[in-house]
PAKEMAR-62677 format. One record per residue (C-alpha): x, y, z; residue number from 1. Coordinates in steps of 0.1 Angstrom, whole numbers. Example, Ala and Ser with C-alpha at 12.3 -4.5 7.8 and 13.67 -1.06 7.14 Angstrom:
# residues 2
R     u     v     w seq
R   123   -45    78   1
R   137   -11    71   2
***
This chain:
# residues 507
R     u     v     w seq
R  -836  1506   -22   1
R  -855  1477    -6   2
R  -838  1480    28   3
R  -837  1518    30   4
R  -874  1520    21   5
R  -882  1494    47   6
R  -863  1512    75   7
R  -875  1546    65   8
R  -910  1534    64   9
R  -907  1519    99  10
R  -895  1553   113  11
R  -922  1573    96  12
R  -950  1549   103  13
R  -941  1549   140  14
R  -940  1587   142  15
R  -969  1597   120  16
R  -995  1571   119  17
R -1013  1567   153  18
R -1036  1541   138  19
R -1007  1517   134  20
R  -988  1501   163  21
R  -956  1519   172  22
R  -939  1486   182  23
R  -908  1479   162  24
R  -914  1456   132  25
R  -903  1421   141  26
R  -877  1402   121  27
R  -896  1377   100  28
R  -883  1343    90  29
R  -879  1336    53  30
R  -911  1327    35  31
R  -943  1343    21  32
R  -952  1376    37  33
R  -983  1376    59  34
R -1012  1396    45  35
R -1020  1429    63  36
R -1055  1437    74  37
R -1075  1456    49  38
R -1076  1488    70  39
R -1038  1489    74  40
R -1034  1482    36  41
R -1055  1511    27  42
R -1038  1534    53  43
R -1003  1525    41  44
R -1013  1529     5  45
R -1026  1564    11  46
R  -997  1572    33  47
R  -971  1563     7  48
R  -990  1581   -19  49
R  -986  1613     1  50
R  -953  1610    19  51
R  -930  1587    -1  52
R  -912  1592   -34  53
R  -924  1559   -46  54
R  -960  1566   -38  55
R  -970  1580   -72  56
R  -953  1550   -88  57
R  -973  1525   -67  58
R -1004  1544   -75  59
R  -997  1545  -112  60
R  -988  1508  -113  61
R -1022  1499  -100  62
R -1007  1470   -80  63
R -1024  1462   -48  64
R -1005  1473   -17  65
R -1005  1437    -5  66
R  -988  1425   -36  67
R  -963  1454   -34  68
R  -957  1446     3  69
R  -950  1409    -6  70
R  -925  1419   -34  71
R  -905  1445   -15  72
R  -909  1442    23  73
R  -905  1405    24  74
R  -868  1407    13  75
R  -858  1436    36  76
R  -842  1416    63  77
R  -821  1396    39  78
R  -805  1429    26  79
R  -800  1447    59  80
R  -763  1438    61  81
R  -753  1454    27  82
R  -782  1477    16  83
R  -763  1495   -12  84
R  -741  1467   -26  85
R  -754  1454   -59  86
R  -742  1422   -76  87
R  -739  1424  -113  88
R  -744  1389  -129  89
R  -738  1377  -164  90
R  -771  1380  -181  91
R  -785  1358  -208  92
R  -767  1370  -239  93
R  -786  1350  -265  94
R  -808  1320  -270  95
R  -791  1287  -260  96
R  -760  1305  -245  97
R  -751  1290  -211  98
R  -716  1305  -206  99
R  -692  1331  -219 100
R  -655  1338  -218 101
R  -645  1370  -201 102
R  -622  1388  -225 103
R  -613  1420  -207 104
R  -623  1446  -181 105
R  -629  1482  -188 106
R  -630  1491  -151 107
R  -610  1484  -119 108
R  -618  1481   -83 109
R  -624  1515   -68 110
R  -634  1531  -101 111
R  -666  1552  -103 112
R  -690  1540  -130 113
R  -719  1558  -147 114
R  -752  1542  -158 115
R  -748  1523  -191 116
R  -710  1526  -189 117
R  -693  1495  -203 118
R  -679  1472  -175 119
R  -664  1443  -194 120
R  -664  1424  -226 121
R  -674  1388  -229 122
R  -676  1364  -259 123
R  -700  1336  -264 124
R  -701  1310  -292 125
R  -720  1335  -313 126
R  -708  1370  -306 127
R  -688  1394  -285 128
R  -709  1415  -261 129
R  -702  1444  -238 130
R  -717  1442  -204 131
R  -729  1477  -192 132
R  -738  1489  -158 133
R  -774  1495  -148 134
R  -763  1516  -118 135
R  -741  1545  -110 136
R  -717  1539   -82 137
R  -683  1525   -72 138
R  -668  1492   -82 139
R  -664  1474   -49 140
R  -651  1440   -60 141
R  -643  1422   -92 142
R  -648  1384   -90 143
R  -636  1372  -124 144
R  -604  1376  -144 145
R  -599  1377  -182 146
R  -599  1342  -196 147
R  -625  1328  -171 148
R  -655  1309  -184 149
R  -685  1325  -166 150
R  -718  1308  -163 151
R  -750  1328  -170 152
R  -762  1342  -137 153
R  -728  1341  -121 154
R  -717  1373  -104 155
R  -691  1393  -123 156
R  -686  1422   -99 157
R  -702  1441   -71 158
R  -710  1478   -72 159
R  -716  1501   -43 160
R  -744  1524   -53 161
R  -741  1561   -45 162
R  -760  1573   -14 163
R  -781  1597   -34 164
R  -790  1571   -60 165
R  -798  1544   -34 166
R  -823  1567   -16 167
R  -841  1581   -46 168
R  -834  1564   -80 169
R  -831  1528   -69 170
R  -869  1526   -64 171
R  -873  1532  -101 172
R  -846  1508  -110 173
R  -860  1480   -88 174
R  -895  1486  -102 175
R  -880  1482  -137 176
R  -863  1449  -126 177
R  -895  1436  -112 178
R  -916  1446  -143 179
R  -914  1412  -159 180
R  -929  1396  -128 181
R  -960  1419  -127 182
R  -993  1410  -144 183
R  -994  1418  -182 184
R -1022  1443  -177 185
R -1002  1461  -151 186
R  -970  1462  -172 187
R  -988  1475  -203 188
R -1009  1502  -185 189
R  -980  1516  -166 190
R  -949  1513  -189 191
R  -949  1550  -194 192
R  -941  1555  -157 193
R  -913  1529  -158 194
R  -890  1549  -180 195
R  -914  1560  -207 196
R  -912  1530  -230 197
R  -900  1494  -229 198
R  -864  1490  -240 199
R  -833  1472  -230 200
R  -803  1490  -214 201
R  -782  1486  -246 202
R  -810  1503  -266 203
R  -813  1531  -241 204
R  -776  1536  -242 205
R  -776  1538  -280 206
R  -803  1565  -278 207
R  -783  1583  -252 208
R  -752  1583  -274 209
R  -772  1599  -302 210
R  -785  1624  -276 211
R  -822  1617  -284 212
R  -851  1611  -261 213
R  -861  1574  -263 214
R  -897  1584  -254 215
R  -900  1601  -288 216
R  -894  1568  -306 217
R  -923  1545  -316 218
R  -913  1509  -308 219
R  -919  1481  -333 220
R  -913  1453  -308 221
R  -937  1434  -286 222
R  -959  1456  -265 223
R  -944  1487  -282 224
R  -908  1478  -271 225
R  -882  1500  -287 226
R  -856  1480  -306 227
R  -821  1489  -319 228
R  -835  1492  -355 229
R  -861  1517  -342 230
R  -834  1540  -328 231
R  -813  1538  -360 232
R  -844  1544  -382 233
R  -853  1574  -361 234
R  -818  1589  -363 235
R  -818  1584  -401 236
R  -852  1601  -404 237
R  -839  1631  -384 238
R  -806  1632  -403 239
R  -786  1628  -371 240
R  -762  1603  -386 241
R  -759  1566  -392 242
R  -727  1557  -374 243
R  -711  1564  -341 244
R  -673  1567  -337 245
R  -655  1538  -321 246
R  -649  1541  -284 247
R  -614  1546  -270 248
R  -612  1510  -258 249
R  -619  1496  -292 250
R  -591  1486  -315 251
R  -573  1511  -337 252
R  -578  1510  -374 253
R  -541  1509  -383 254
R  -532  1482  -358 255
R  -523  1448  -373 256
R  -547  1424  -356 257
R  -525  1394  -365 258
R  -493  1409  -351 259
R  -497  1391  -318 260
R  -499  1357  -334 261
R  -470  1365  -357 262
R  -449  1374  -326 263
R  -459  1342  -308 264
R  -450  1321  -338 265
R  -416  1337  -343 266
R  -408  1334  -306 267
R  -417  1297  -305 268
R  -395  1289  -336 269
R  -365  1307  -322 270
R  -368  1289  -288 271
R  -370  1255  -304 272
R  -395  1242  -278 273
R  -403  1205  -283 274
R  -430  1203  -257 275
R  -466  1197  -266 276
R  -490  1226  -258 277
R  -527  1225  -250 278
R  -547  1253  -266 279
R  -583  1256  -253 280
R  -609  1264  -278 281
R  -628  1296  -270 282
R  -654  1318  -286 283
R  -657  1315  -324 284
R  -634  1285  -326 285
R  -655  1265  -302 286
R  -686  1274  -322 287
R  -669  1263  -354 288
R  -662  1229  -339 289
R  -698  1224  -331 290
R  -712  1236  -364 291
R  -687  1217  -386 292
R  -693  1185  -367 293
R  -730  1187  -374 294
R  -724  1198  -410 295
R  -702  1167  -417 296
R  -733  1145  -412 297
R  -753  1163  -439 298
R  -751  1148  -475 299
R  -737  1175  -497 300
R  -719  1177  -531 301
R  -697  1202  -550 302
R  -700  1219  -584 303
R  -670  1237  -599 304
R  -669  1263  -627 305
R  -645  1288  -642 306
R  -656  1324  -645 307
R  -640  1351  -667 308
R  -638  1385  -650 309
R  -624  1408  -677 310
R  -654  1431  -677 311
R  -655  1431  -639 312
R  -618  1440  -636 313
R  -623  1470  -660 314
R  -655  1481  -642 315
R  -637  1480  -608 316
R  -608  1500  -621 317
R  -631  1527  -636 318
R  -651  1530  -604 319
R  -619  1533  -583 320
R  -605  1559  -606 321
R  -636  1580  -604 322
R  -641  1575  -567 323
R  -641  1607  -547 324
R  -649  1592  -513 325
R  -618  1582  -495 326
R  -637  1561  -470 327
R  -650  1538  -498 328
R  -628  1512  -514 329
R  -642  1494  -544 330
R  -635  1457  -546 331
R  -648  1427  -565 332
R  -667  1412  -536 333
R  -697  1436  -535 334
R  -703  1429  -572 335
R  -702  1392  -566 336
R  -726  1396  -536 337
R  -751  1417  -556 338
R  -750  1395  -587 339
R  -754  1364  -564 340
R  -786  1380  -550 341
R  -799  1385  -586 342
R  -793  1348  -594 343
R  -811  1338  -562 344
R  -842  1356  -574 345
R  -844  1330  -602 346
R  -834  1300  -581 347
R  -848  1305  -546 348
R  -840  1269  -536 349
R  -804  1280  -533 350
R  -816  1304  -506 351
R  -834  1279  -484 352
R  -830  1256  -454 353
R  -841  1221  -444 354
R  -863  1215  -414 355
R  -857  1179  -403 356
R  -885  1177  -377 357
R  -912  1181  -404 358
R  -893  1172  -435 359
R  -899  1206  -450 360
R  -879  1231  -471 361
R  -881  1267  -460 362
R  -876  1293  -488 363
R  -860  1323  -472 364
R  -876  1357  -481 365
R  -844  1377  -474 366
R  -811  1374  -491 367
R  -789  1376  -460 368
R  -756  1368  -477 369
R  -728  1358  -453 370
R  -691  1364  -459 371
R  -665  1342  -442 372
R  -638  1362  -425 373
R  -606  1351  -409 374
R  -599  1370  -377 375
R  -573  1367  -349 376
R  -602  1353  -328 377
R  -612  1326  -353 378
R  -634  1322  -383 379
R  -666  1342  -383 380
R  -694  1346  -408 381
R  -713  1379  -405 382
R  -740  1385  -431 383
R  -754  1415  -451 384
R  -791  1417  -445 385
R  -816  1419  -474 386
R  -791  1423  -502 387
R  -819  1423  -528 388
R  -830  1457  -516 389
R  -795  1473  -515 390
R  -774  1490  -541 391
R  -738  1479  -548 392
R  -726  1510  -529 393
R  -747  1501  -499 394
R  -733  1466  -500 395
R  -698  1480  -502 396
R  -703  1502  -471 397
R  -720  1474  -451 398
R  -692  1450  -460 399
R  -666  1474  -448 400
R  -685  1479  -415 401
R  -686  1442  -409 402
R  -650  1437  -417 403
R  -639  1464  -393 404
R  -661  1450  -365 405
R  -648  1415  -372 406
R  -611  1427  -369 407
R  -620  1444  -336 408
R  -640  1415  -323 409
R  -671  1437  -320 410
R  -696  1418  -341 411
R  -731  1416  -325 412
R  -754  1386  -324 413
R  -775  1403  -351 414
R  -745  1406  -374 415
R  -736  1369  -374 416
R  -771  1353  -372 417
R  -798  1349  -398 418
R  -776  1341  -428 419
R  -792  1323  -458 420
R  -762  1316  -480 421
R  -724  1320  -475 422
R  -695  1333  -497 423
R  -659  1322  -488 424
R  -634  1344  -506 425
R  -603  1322  -503 426
R  -588  1341  -532 427
R  -581  1371  -509 428
R  -555  1348  -492 429
R  -542  1332  -523 430
R  -561  1300  -529 431
R  -574  1288  -563 432
R  -598  1261  -553 433
R  -617  1252  -521 434
R  -642  1226  -509 435
R  -662  1245  -483 436
R  -683  1228  -457 437
R  -720  1238  -454 438
R  -728  1266  -429 439
R  -760  1250  -416 440
R  -789  1255  -418 441
R  -781  1272  -451 442
R  -785  1251  -483 443
R  -754  1263  -501 444
R  -719  1278  -496 445
R  -696  1292  -523 446
R  -658  1294  -524 447
R  -642  1319  -547 448
R  -606  1315  -558 449
R  -582  1343  -566 450
R  -585  1361  -600 451
R  -556  1352  -622 452
R  -545  1364  -657 453
R  -542  1333  -679 454
R  -541  1326  -716 455
R  -574  1314  -731 456
R  -586  1306  -766 457
R  -614  1325  -784 458
R  -640  1308  -807 459
R  -617  1314  -837 460
R  -587  1298  -819 461
R  -570  1331  -811 462
R  -551  1332  -778 463
R  -560  1362  -756 464
R  -553  1371  -719 465
R  -582  1366  -696 466
R  -588  1373  -659 467
R  -601  1340  -645 468
R  -614  1328  -612 469
R  -627  1294  -601 470
R  -660  1290  -582 471
R  -669  1260  -561 472
R  -704  1256  -548 473
R  -712  1232  -520 474
R  -749  1223  -517 475
R  -772  1203  -494 476
R  -783  1173  -515 477
R  -815  1170  -494 478
R  -827  1203  -509 479
R  -811  1207  -544 480
R  -797  1184  -571 481
R  -768  1189  -594 482
R  -788  1202  -623 483
R  -803  1230  -602 484
R  -769  1240  -589 485
R  -755  1240  -625 486
R  -782  1262  -638 487
R  -779  1286  -609 488
R  -741  1288  -614 489
R  -746  1296  -651 490
R  -770  1324  -643 491
R  -746  1339  -617 492
R  -717  1334  -641 493
R  -735  1354  -668 494
R  -740  1383  -645 495
R  -703  1383  -634 496
R  -690  1381  -669 497
R  -714  1408  -681 498
R  -720  1431  -652 499
R  -739  1456  -673 500
R  -768  1431  -672 501
R  -772  1440  -635 502
R  -787  1473  -646 503
R  -816  1454  -661 504
R  -826  1441  -626 505
R  -817  1471  -604 506
R  -846  1487  -586 507
***
């Protein structure tokens, strides 16, 4: 846009404005653009307002023509050689993220891409992110291959923008890119002309998938920015639907995600290879190394208890028998999560974190309960937000959503950040006991063993069969002591052994 506008302006100015010299514009060396005389500034401003497609935008923005001239005309000569070739860099995917691993490409060189179309998938220490296109055009060159570690700001690929778009729509796109550099007053007063509302490309793409006008949504972010939650809340209020179907490039539901590793292990044992192999740590595995190294320095202790689950087993069997929704599968974990939230209401210290800088304890207002999940891509701990305000059915559905996304390696940064306490269900694999390491900055982590049918004695010495599981609680000794953890565990144990008591606390 920058070069085309500059060259077109040169031709029109020479042919239509007698008050301005008809000499060709000289090629200027890099550096600050010289200021135009006041008369020429006013003349060009009026001229663009009448004769150029970007004129109304300049007028609406309220930016001086001199500032506009500095931002756009000063870079024209640098882009003359490739006016429609746009470099797509790796953007900042999260706070503290300096690099990502490129997992796969969704496009190839020569493909035509639409605006907001997924280009590739990258994985940071925290989440897997899809990089989408801000432009419509043709993929000219791909600079990275899957497996590469790409630094933030490094170019991923180059896109040749369509001729029509480069002459008309690029002016709006460039204005949007430069919005953050403008004065705050300018940005606020003219955000309606720069796309209607403030929103990131991913949020606009989400609204586009729901086929809704993003300008109809009231943003709750800074300066009225529309967030992902705003779009979802708007769709729920309109009854459009809560979920979108998985895209074709996402993993299939019936595919065994661990099949690849099984095949690799079988092949390696059959070949009897005795050579050492180096396996680089990527993604979640690299994140786990960092977090576990820090957690090992924190003084923590363990508390173990046995919990009888007879009533819980009967309740689960009844609910599953009466279940009419084939998409819902009742398990023990949602009951454990909801009862845990009830116990946290009575013992808020277990739902806290320690701030070393100021020697303070932060009591978390939300019960964002994380669930450790083993995936082909490493250990990941997504969390269910605000469990205290959800029903058991809502917890069941949210847990199923997170499990599916974890298997497909599609968890977002929001899904895996903000946790306040963690559950590790080692019993689903077959373990009876565990000594989990803290998931900092959380104050506690709980390991749950498998439920076994074992003989137990009643108070009158009668042997009876009991469904039993073992619970191990690891806690930050800087925040809580053994007595607090024991009382908390007794409260949680009571709610598990007598799930009907949950009804007394439901809202």
